[in-house]
C-alpha positions as CSV (number, residue, x, y, z in Angstrom):
1,M,62.0,3.7,40.0
2,P,64.8,3.7,37.5
3,A,65.6,6.8,35.6
4,K,63.4,7.1,32.5
5,S,64.5,8.6,29.0
6,Q,62.6,11.4,27.6
7,V,61.5,9.1,24.8
8,E,60.0,6.8,27.5
9,I,58.3,9.6,29.3
10,V,56.7,11.0,26.0
11,A,55.2,7.4,25.8
12,D,53.9,7.6,29.1
13,L,52.4,11.2,28.6
14,A,51.0,9.7,25.2
15,A,49.4,6.9,26.9
16,M,47.9,9.2,29.6
17,L,46.7,12.1,27.1
18,Q,45.0,9.6,24.8
19,N,41.9,9.5,26.8
20,F,42.3,12.4,29.4
21,E,39.5,13.0,31.6
22,D,37.2,11.1,29.1
23,R,38.0,12.8,26.3
24,E,39.6,11.0,23.4
25,Y,42.4,12.1,21.2
26,S,43.1,10.0,18.2
27,G,45.8,12.1,16.9
28,H,49.6,11.3,17.1
29,I,50.9,12.5,20.4
30,G,54.6,13.2,20.3
31,P,57.1,15.7,21.7
32,E,55.8,18.7,19.7
33,T,51.9,18.2,20.4
34,R,50.9,21.3,22.3
35,F,48.7,20.8,25.2
36,F,46.4,23.8,25.0
37,G,46.5,24.0,21.2
38,D,46.4,20.7,19.8
39,L,44.9,18.8,22.8
40,G,42.3,21.3,24.0
41,F,43.4,21.8,27.4
42,A,41.9,24.3,30.0
43,S,43.8,25.7,32.8
44,I,42.0,23.3,35.3
45,D,43.3,20.5,33.2
46,A,46.9,21.3,33.9
47,V,46.1,21.1,37.5
48,I,44.6,17.6,37.1
49,L,47.4,16.4,34.9
50,G,49.9,17.6,37.5
51,E,48.0,15.2,40.3
52,Q,48.0,12.6,37.9
53,L,51.7,12.5,37.1
54,E,52.4,12.4,41.1
55,T,50.3,9.5,41.4
56,Y,51.7,7.7,38.1
57,Y,55.2,8.4,38.9
58,G,54.7,7.4,42.6
59,R,56.3,11.1,43.9
60,K,56.0,14.9,44.5
61,I,56.7,16.7,41.3
62,A,57.1,20.4,41.1
63,F,54.6,20.8,38.2
64,N,53.3,24.1,39.4
65,R,56.7,25.9,39.8
66,F,57.3,24.5,35.9
67,L,54.1,26.1,34.6
68,V,54.9,29.4,36.4
69,E,58.4,29.3,35.0
70,L,56.9,28.7,31.5
71,M,54.3,31.3,31.8
72,E,57.0,33.6,33.2
73,S,59.2,33.0,30.1
74,G,56.4,34.1,27.9
75,A,55.4,30.8,26.5
76,E,51.8,30.7,25.3
77,D,51.5,26.8,25.3
78,L,53.3,23.7,26.7
79,E,54.7,21.0,24.3
80,V,54.6,17.5,25.5
81,G,58.4,17.4,24.6
82,Q,59.1,20.2,27.1
83,L,57.1,18.5,29.8
84,A,59.0,15.3,29.1
85,E,62.4,17.2,29.6
86,F,61.0,18.6,32.7
87,L,60.1,15.3,34.1
88,E,63.1,13.6,33.1
89,R,65.1,16.2,35.4
90,E,62.5,16.0,38.1
91,L,62.6,12.0,38.3
92,A,66.4,11.7,38.3
93,T,66.8,13.9,41.4
C-alpha cells in the first residue's frame, strides 16, 4: 500500500467514525474532533477501533502502545489529528 498523507488518513478515519459500531455521528469529523469528548467513545471503543484499523490498513498497528504513551503524557482525550499523525508514521514503516 502506498504511503498515505495525514489528510488522507483523516478522511479514512472520518468515514469509519461516521457510523462507528452502529452509532451515527452527523457532525463534522476533522483533525480537531475528540474521540471521547465529541464522539462519545468509551474505553472498549478504543480497543474496537484498534482492531478495525488493523483490518482496514491490512497490517499490525501498535495502537495500544500509542494509547499508553498518550495517557502517560497526561492527555485526557485523543484527537483525530493525533491519531492520523501516528498512523502516518506507522504506515510509513
